[in-house]
N, C-alpha and C positions, 0 to 999 in steps of 0.2 A: 365615085369615091368609096363606096361601100360595096362595090360589085363583087370583090372577093368573098365578102360575107354572103352575099345573095346566092353565089355559086355553092357555098357549103350548105345553105338553107335547102337549095334545090336537090342537092345529093342526100340530104337527111330529112326529106320532105315528110316522111311517115313517123319519124323519131320525135319524142317529147323534147321540146326545147325549154319550156317553163312549167313549173308546177306552183300554183297559186291557190290558196284555200281549198286545197285537196282536189283541184281540177287541173287537167292536164292540157297543154296547149302545143300543138305540133309546130314543126318548122314550116309546114304549109300554111298553118294558120298565121305564123309570124310574117311570112312572106306576103300573104293577102292583106294582112293588117298594115304592113309598111306601106303598101300600094294604096290602100284606102285612106290612111292619114295623109300621104301626099296630095290626094285629091282634096282632103279637108283644108290643108294648108293652102291650096290654090283658092278655095272658096273663102278663106279667111283673110286673103290677099297678104299671106306671109312671104315676103320676099327673101331671097339670099341675102345674107349680111344681116338681117334682123337680129336683134338681141332678144333671145326668148328665155324668161324664167320658167322653169320647170320645177314646180313644187310637187313632190312625189316620194313614194318609196319604191322599191322594187315590185313590179306588178306587170301583168301582160302589156296593158297600154303604155305603161312608163318605159318598158323596154322598146316597143314598137315605135312610140313616138319619138324617143331619143334617137332611134336610127333614121326615122324619116326626116327629122330635122337636121341630121348630119348630112343626109343625101341632098337636102335643099341647100346646103353650105351656109345654115344658120350659125349664130353664135349662142351656144347653150349655156345656161347658168342654172345648174341643178341646185335645189335646196330641199332639206328635209326637216322635220320637226326637232331635230337635235339643235337647230339654230332659230328656233321659234321667236325668241326674243330679239333676234337680230335680222329677222327677214326684211323689215322695212329698210334698215341701213343698207344690207346688202344689195337689195333692189336699187337704191339710190347710187350706190358706188358703181354697180354694174351698168347703170343707165338702161335698165330693161325696159324694152318697148312693147313686148307682149308677154302676158303671163298666162301660163297653162297650169291650171290646178287639176291634179288626179287624186280623188279622194280615196278613202279606205275601201269603198265599193268599186274601185276602178273607174268610176264616172269621170268625165273630162269636161272642164269648164274653161273656155277661152275668154281672155279679158284684154282689151287694148289699154295701154298706159299712155301717160302723157309726156314722157321723158324722150329726149332726143338722143341717141347714142352716137356722139361725135367725138369720142376719145380717138387720139391719133393712132393708137395701136389697133383699133378697130378698122381704121382705113387701111392699114397694112394687110389685113386679112382680106378685106373686101377687094383690093387690087389684085390679090392671088386668087380669089374666087375659092376660097378654102372655108371649111367650117372651123368654128373655134369653141373653145371650152374655158369657163372661168370657175375656178376653184378657189375657194376661201380658207386660209390657214385657221388653225384653231384658236390662235389669238392669246395662247396661254402667258406670253411675256409682253402683251401689249395689244394695240389695235389689229384686228384681222387684216390680212393683206389678200388683194385679188389677184391672182395669178391667172394671165390669159395665154393659152396655148392655141397653136395651130394644131387642129386634131389630126391632120395628115400625119404629123410626126409620131403622135402616140399610137395611131393605127399601124403604122408600118411594121412593128414587130409581130403583129398578130397575123401577118401575112404567111409566115412560117407554121405549118401544120405541127401541133403537138399531140399530147394524149387525150383522148375523149374521155370526160369524166362527169360525174354527177357532183355538183358543187353548191354549197350553201352561200347565198348572199348575205354574209354576216356583216362584212364592212359596208358602210352606207353609200347610198345612191349619190350623194354629194362629195364623195371621198375619192382620192385618186386610187385607193386600194380597192373600193367597191366597183368603180368603173374598170378597173384592170380585170377583176373577177368576171364582169359581165361580159367583156370582150373576148377573154381567154376561153370561156365556156362556149360562146357562140361561134368563135372562129374554128373551134375544133368539133362542132356538131354535139356538144355536151348538153347536158341538162341544168338548168338553173332551178333550184329549190329556194323559194323565197320564204321568209318569215314574218309571222304577225307581231311577234315580240321576240326579244332577244334575252332570254333567260336560259341558264343552263338546262333546265328541264325541257324547255321548248326546242332548243337546238340539238339536244341529243335525241329527242323524240323524233325530230325530223331525219337525223342520221339514221336511226333504225327503220323508221317507216318507208323511207325513199332510197335506202341502201346508198347513202352518200359516200363518195370516195375521198373528197377534199373539203376540209374546213379551214378557210382563211380567217384568222382572227387576231387577238391581241394578247399580250403577256397577262393583262389585267383580267382578261375573261377566261384564260386558262386557269388563273388562280381562282376564280369563282367557281369553275368546274370542280376543281379539287376540293374547294371548301364545301361546296354543296353535296358532294358525294353522289350526285344525281347519276354518275356514270354507273352505280351499282344497279340501277333499275333497267338499264337498256343494253341491247345487243349492239355492240360498236364494230363487229367484225368486218364490216364493209368499209370502215374508214381507214384509208391507207396513208394518208398524209395529212398533217396539220401544219400550216404555215402561220408564222406570227411576225408582226412588225409594228410599226407606229411609235413604239416606245422601246426603253432597254428592257430586256428580259432579266429579272433576278435569277441567279444561277440555282437557287434552291428549288424555285419553282419549275424550271426546265428540268433538273434531275428527278424531281419527284413524279413529274408527269410521265418522263421516260421510263421509271422504274415501274409504274403502274401499267404502261402500254408500250411495252418493248417491241411490239409488232408494228406501231404506227411510226412512220418517219415524221420527225420534227425538223421543219425546214425554216430557217430564219430569213426573212425577206427585208429589202431595203428600198425605200422610195420616198420622195418628197413631192409636194404639190407643184414644186417649181421645175423638177426634171423628170418626172415619171417614176415608174417602177424598174429597177435594175434586175437583170438576171442574177440569181443567187444560188449558193450551194453551201450548205453547213458542212464542216469538216466531219461532223457526226451528229446524231439526234441529240446527244447529251452535251454538245460542245457549243460555246458561244463564239467560236471562230468561224467566220463565213467569207466565202470567195464572192466578190460582187463585180459586175461589169459586163464587158463583152456586148457585141450586137448594138452598135450604135452609142456606148458609153465608153468612156476613159475615166480612170480614177488616178488620184495622187494623193500623197500625204505632205502637207507643208506646215512645219511647226506643230506637228501632232494632230492636225486638223484634216479631215478628209475634203478634198476638192473633187468635183465631178464636171465632166464636159460630156453633154448629151445632145444627140441628134434631135431628142424629143423635148428639149429644154423650152420653157415658156418663152414667149415673146417679151414678156416684162409684167410688172405689176400695174394695175390700173391706179392704185392709190399710193404708190411708193416709188423711190428711185430704183433703177435697175442694180440688182445685187451681183451682177456678173463682172468680172475684172475685164481688163482690156483684151486679154487672151481669150476670153469667152468661158472662163471656168467659173463654176458657182461653188462658193464657200459654205460648206453645209453647216459648220459651226459644231459639228460632231467630233469629238476627241476619240482616236482610235490608237490602238496597238497595231503593230504590223509584224507578221511572221510569214515571210516567203510572199505567197499569193493569197494569204488569209489575213483577215482583219478582225479585231475585237472591237465593238462599239462600246465605249465606256460611258458615253452621255454627252448632253450638250455643254459646251464649255460656259455658256451662260447660266447653267444649272449648278456648276461647280461651286462647292463650299470651300472657303479658304480659313483654315483654323490656324492662326499664328504662322501663316506661310506654308502649312501642310495642306496638300489637296485631300478632298474627301469627295468621292463619286457617290451620289445618292443611292444608285442602284445596288452598289456593295453592301451599304447598311441595310437597305430594304431586304436584300437576300437573307441576311442574317436574322433579322427580327421576324421574318415570315416562318422561321424555323420553331419559334417560341410557341408553346401550347397557348391557344386561345387568341392568338393575333391572327384575326380574319383577313386584314388588309392594313396596309401602311403606306404613308407617302413621306418621304424625307426631304427636307428644305433647309433653309437657313435663316438666321436671324442676326441683326448687328449686335456686336458686343464690344464694350470700350476697352476690353483687355485683350483679347484674341483677335478682334477685327470681326469674326463670325462665330457662331456656334451652330451645331447641328441640332435640327428640330425634327421630331417625328410626330406625325399625326396618326393615331392608331385607332383601327375599329377592334375593339376588344369584347371577347364573349365571355370572359371568366367571372365577371361581376366583382373583380378587384377594385379596391380604391386606387386612386392615381399614385399614392405613397406607396402602397403594395407593389404594384406593377412596376414602378421605377426602381424599386430595390431588387426585384427579381430580374429585370432587364439587365441591370448593371452587373449582376452576378453571372447571368448567361452570356453576356457580350465580352466579358473581360478576357476570355481565352480565345475569342474569335476575332476581336477587332482591336486595333491600337486604340489607346486611351482617348485620343483626340477625336477618334471617329465615333465614339459612343455618344448617342444623343443626350445633350445637357438639358433639353427641355422636351417634355412629352405633353401632347394635348390628346386627350381621349375623345374621340368623334362618334357621334350618333349618326351622322349623314355619310354617304358614300365618299371616298376620297378620289373618285374618278368621275370623268366627264360622260355626257350621253354618247361619246364616241369610244367609250371604254378605253380611256387613256388617262394615266395618273394626272391629277391637277396639283403639279409640284410647286408652282409659285403662286 
């Protein structure tokens, strides 16, 4: 199942595969560690098809154990501290049979659980003899959904060799983007640079110290880098590409980053827990237009909504009905504009604000507000209104010390030449707490 990866490991045996806590681990170490963990799985009587909860962040043993469990054809349920309040709920939904905890010192603890994993979708995987992966959605609009993948479909695209790079694992271990980062790096003999915390200072320090080439991240974190001005303290000349996804990018954030770093390629990515990460190519570094699909993916637009058909699509949800149509297409819920082979992602239709019949896309309003002096971050949503149906609401992290009344007056003056009147927020909430989740994604609803 992972033989193609092990072949890469053998070719790169002397190269560094993982940097963790300033220590380097070679591909030879990784090969030996996968073998050692296979023996440990035997000793622990962990059989193919077992549902294994893997509580960890990226570390040497977290990577090696992940690969060993895939080789054993287990069904993996990675969880991180970003979902600490939901771990018990997720363990119950996934019917975890074994829990493996990897702590901050990379020590590993095995624990047998009392549940029986008898979901019908698990039976399908076991009949195939294939490894599985359970990923939980962020649950921003309701209860988190557990998407079950046949990992063979996700692994297929990594059999094509790409560029060897030094990559930061910014996206999390239990996120489709984080798993994509791990497999991309390992399948090309690259180097994974792990993080102990995800602050602008720590990330950019790692870029400088380890000569990182690729940083996969989110629009929210790019804005945090700009706001912190931490980039002034570090040499980022090694950084060739910054990829961003998980949420809609405010155009003002994109253009400002590009102006500061014109030599860095900004690449929009697109992926979902249900279908995986699609190949993508931005029209340019300062453009929101992106070409997606190819190599196992098909795309189409129906009523302004992006649909995807993917060879790597999930088998289904463990705790919700199948979202696929009879023709096998997944309805993403993302509204898009189309220009030839390029798309512009406007945002989720479920997040659309309807003001007296007029559409308002939150990202457009956020992009304008982020241009204002003292607006550190903002998230735009909606509230019911008896006259217009809905109004635009902005939750703002403000650093100017203005009162709500003062800021509201300045905002309206600032926005009147940049936004139609119905798009200008009618309600402002000044926030002390962050307006983003532990996954560095805006909490819009």
